[in-house]
N, C-alpha and C positions, 0 to 999 in steps of 0.2 A: 564309295557312297554309303551313307548310312540312312536307314529309314527314319521317319519322324517318330516312330514308336520308341526309338532308342534315345531320344532327346529327353533330358530331365530339366524341367523349368525351375528357375530360382527367381523369386521376386524380392527386390530390395526397395523399401520405401524410405525416402530420405528423412522425413520428419521424426520417425520413431525407430528407424533402422531395423525394421522387422523383416525376418526371413521366414518364408513359408515353404516347407519342403514337402515332397509327395507323401511322406509317411504321416502327415497330419500334425506335426509339432510346430509350434510357433515360439520364436525367441524375440523378445522385445527389448530394445535398448532405448532409453529416453534421450540420448544425445541427438540433437537436431542437426540435419545437414541441409544443404541447399540444392541437392541434385538427386536424381532417381536413376538407379541402374537396373536394367532389365536384361537378362542374359540367358542363353541356352548353352549348357555345358554338355559336351560329349567327349568321347575319347579322342576324336580327330578334328572336331570343329568347335570354334568358339565365336560367339557374337555378343558384343556389348554395345550399349547405347547410353549416352549421358544426355538427359533432357532436363533443363532447368524448370523447376516447378515451384509454386508457392506452397507454403505450409498449409496442410489440411489434416483433419482427423478422420481416419478410416478404420473401421472395425469390421471383423468378419467372424462368423460362428462356424466352426468346423465340426461336422457331425459324421461325415462318411470316411471310409477307409482310404479313399483315393486322395484325400486332402483338399478337395474342392469345397469352397464355402457354400453353405446352404442359404444364408440370409445376409448378404453384405449390406452394410448401411453406412451412410456418411452423414455426419453432423455438421450443419452449417454454423459458422461463427455468428453468435447473437450479438446484438447491440448492447454494450455494457450499460448505457444510460437507461434503456428499457427495462433491463433486469433489475437495476437499482430502484427504478420507480415502482415496479411490481413488488419488490421486497418491502419497500416503504409502505405501500398501500396495504399489503397483507398484515403488517404489524398494527395497523390502525383498526381498532374495534371499539364501538361505543360501550359505555358502561351498561351493565345489565339492568340497573334500576332505571336508566333512561329509556331503553326500548320497552321495558315493562310499563313505564308510565305512558308511553305512546300507545301501547296496546290497549290500555284502559279506554282511551278516547276512540280508538278504532273499533273496539268491541261495542262501546256504547252506541256509536253510529250505526253499526250493523244491526243491533237490536232494535233501534228506533225505526230503521227502514223496514225490517221484517214485521214490526207491529203495524206500521202504516199500510203495508201490503197485505196484511191479514195472514201471514205465514206463522201461525201459532199452533203449537201442539197442545191441545186443550187437556188431554188426559194427564200429561206431565205437569201442566200448569195447576190443575186441581190437586194433584198429589203434593206439589210443593207448597200450595196455598194452605193445605191442611197442616203441613209440617211447620211453616213459618207462623201461622196464626194460632189455631187451637192448642197445639203442643207447646207453644211459648207463653201462653197466657199465665200459667201459674208462677213462673219465675219472674215475669214482668210485674205482676200485681204484688207479689211479695216484696220485691225491691222498691216499688213506688210507695208502698204503705210505710215502710220504715224510713225512707227518705222524707216523706211528708211529715211523719212524727218528729224526726230530727229537726227539721226546719221549724216546726211549730214550737218546739221548746225554745229556740232562739228568739223567734219573733214575739211570742206571748210574754216572755219574761221582760223584754225591753219595752214593749208597748204598754204593758200594765203599769210600769213605773211612771210612764209619761201620761197615763190616763187616756190612752188611745185604744182601749179595748174594742171599740166599735170598728176600728180600721184593720184589725187583725185578719178578719176573713177576706177582705178585699185584697190585702197585700199577698196573702197566701194564694188566693185564686189567680191573681195576675202572674205571680212567680211560677206557679205550676203550669198554667196554660201556655204561657209564652216561652218558657225556657226549660224548666225542670222535666216536665213530662215527656216532651219530644226527645230531649237529649238522653235522659236516663233510659227510656225505652229503647232508643237506638243503640246505646252502649250494650245493653243486655242482649239485644238481637245480634249485634256484631260479634259478641263473644260466643254466643250459642250457635247461630245460623251461619254467620260469615265464615267462621272457622270450619264448619262442616262442609260448606260449599267449596272452599279452597282445598280441603283434604280429599274430598271425593273426586273433583276434577283433576287434581294433581296425581292421584293414584291412577286414574284412567289414562292420563297422559303418559306417565312413565311405563305403564303396562301396555301401551299402544292400543287401548280400547277405542280411543277416538279415531285412530286410523282404521279400525275395523268398521266403525260407523260410516266412514267415508267410502269404504269398499262396498258396503251394503247399500249405498246410495242415500244415506241420511246425512244431513248437514248437522255437525255438532252444535253450531250456534242455534239452529232451530230446535234441536232436540234437547239440549242441555242448558244453554245459557238463557235463552228468552223466557222459558217458563219460570226460572228462578227470579229473574228480574221483575217480571209481572207480579209474581206472588209476593215479593218483598214490598213492592210499591203499593199493593192493595191491602195487605195485612197490617202494615205498620201504622197507618192512620187510625184504624180501629183499636189496635193495642194502645196507642197513645191516649185515645179518648177514655178507654176503660181505666188506664192508669191514672189519669187526671181525676176521674170520679172517685176512685178508691183512695187516692191521696187526700182529697178534700174530706172524705168521710172519716178517715183515720185521724186527720188533724182536728176535726171538730170533736170527735170522741175524746181525744187526749186533752184538748183545751178545757172541755167541760169536766172531765173526771179529775184532773190534776190541778188546774189553775182556776177553776170556778167560772170560766167564761162560758156562757150558755151556748148551746148548739144553735139556737135560733138566731142569736146575735152573729155568729160566724157565718151562717148560711145567708142571712139577710145582707150582711156586708159584702159577701162574695157576689150575690146577685146584682147589687147596685153597681159594683165596680166592673164587672165583666161586660164586654161587648161581643157582638157576633164575630167581629173581625179577629178577636183574640183566639177564638176556637178555630176559625178558618186558617189563620196563620200557623197554628199548631199542626193542622192537617197538612198544609203545604210543606212545612218543614219535615214532617214525618215521611212524606213521599220522596222528598229530595234525599233524606238520609237513607231511606230504603234503596234508592237507586245507587247511591254511593257504595253502600255495603255490598250489594249483590254484584255490581259491575267490577269493583275492585277484587272481590273474592274470586269471582269467576276468571278474571284476567290473570290473577296470580296463579290460579289453579292450572289453566291451560298452558301457561309458560313455565311449568315446573320441569326441572331437569335434575338428574343426579340420584335417582332411586328413592329409597325411604328417607334418607337424609334430606334430599331436596324437597320432599313432601312436607316434612316437619318445618323446614325453614320457610317454605311458601305459606304454610298455615299461620305461623307466627307473624310474619311480615304482613300478611293480608289483614289480620286483625289490627295491627298497629297502624297501617296506612289508612284503614277504614276509620279508626278513631280520630286520627289527625284530620282526615277529610271532613268528618262530622263537625268537629270544633270550628274548622275554617268556614264551612258552609253555614253554620249557625251564626257566626259573627257577621258574615256577609248578608244573610237574610234578615237578621235583626236590624242591621243598618238600613236596609231597604224598607222594611215594614214599619219600623217605629222611629220616626224622625220628629225633631222638635220637642217642645215641652208637653208632657203628658197631663191629662185632666181626668184620668179615670178615678183617682182617689178622692176627688172633691165631693162625689156623691155619697161617699161612705164615711165621712167625717162626723 
């Protein structure tokens, strides 16, 4: 008789023909068999058993000196169709511009809900209002003055030849109030303020400062986005009104000094051609343009990825998308506000 301690186990697995010996060594052969041999070898006794088994994948991690596995595990056969479906779905990802465009509408909805609920950070709103309004007055007024003088040159030359000098002021007033002043002011603000919004929020996003705000219990939409949107919507109508007044003044001075058309004639013609709705429509357009600039710039900022390069790309694309949105919105609002034949110039003929 021999004791059990003298028996040496040998395990043979059919599918990989692996042999595990007491010294902890494993030999693997990839030839698949259809049977499993389990035997105990000693000097005087031998026992073998052949059991038909189906193919399976068994792995073991050997860490001890006695050769026993510490963490045996078995992997079940997965369904090939499920794995193919998962692989196919993993490869599908929407374009970045698509989900960025969706984020604009989502962010606008969140801002509107917070304004209706009164969740407004007033200190940040006043700071952004000072930044968008008073600090942008100089560049907006300078731009509108030269744009007004450029249009005056074209209108006065042609209307003087036709003997319609009394209609110059009315035409300039309608052009500035309805289209030029809101659009030019919005373009300047988009280039100056929109790019700053996108760059600031993009830098905060890539440096994980927005995550820090969430950890501190502050909502980034309440603290960063809503004040910028409110400031843009409030400041832009006042900037548009000042730009309109300066454009009319510069046009009247140029017409009087260069072409001999009296300032009184220009201002009287403008007064008879303008209606209160012309100024109101300019204010409404400015508010819509301010909403577009702020929401697009903030949305592009908070979705920035890729470090410094991503910040630069987000800033550039935010300004471009804002300008495109301004032109599209201007066309849509003009179609809604001014329909049918106009009668404004009849009074200044």
